N, C-alpha and C positions, 0 to 999 in steps of 0.2 A: 555396197550396202550392207547385203550381212551383218558386214564385222563390225557396221556399225550399230547395228542391232541386237550383234553381240554386245559389246560391252555398254548397252546402258540395258544389259539384264540382272549383270549383280545389283546395278544402282540400283537398281525398283524392287526388287529379295530385298536390300538394306534397310531400305525406305521401309520397306512394307513390319520389315523385325520391329527397327526402331518406332515404331507405329505404336508393333504388338506392345513392346516391350511399355514403352509411357505408359499403353493403355493399365495393364498390367498390372504394375508399379501399383499406379497413381486410385488403381481401384481394390490394391491392402492396405494399402497406408491408410488409402479415406479420408476423413475429410470435403470441405470442399469444393479443396478442384476434384477433385473423384464427380460431387454429385452434375456441378454443370459444367464438367466436355468429354465425362467416363461415355455416354453415350453418339455426340460428334465423332469419339478418339474408333472408336472400334468400326463407325460409319466413312471415317477414319481409314481407317483395316482397308475395310471389304471395295470401299475405291482402289486404294493402293498398291492391292493380289490382284482384282479384278484387271488392272494396270500391268502386271508384271505377268496375265499372264497370257494378256494380247500381246507383249513383244516374242514373250518366244515361240507362241504359232505362227505372226508377224515371220520369227527366227529360221525353226525350224519352214517354213511356207518358203520361203526366200530357199534355205540352200535345200530345198531341195527342189530346186533349176535348174 
């Protein structure tokens, strides 16, 4: 089980980084996309980051046994 969770960690971190990158790029570029989706992307990033932290904590809990 901990091996499966271990492989989820890079996926969660990559998803967080991609969402962050899209958000920063859209804010820097400006325009209608940034106005419509800027807050949504940042909320999605916070959610993805929380999920990544939860997966890391789950891995640490499972590997400690």
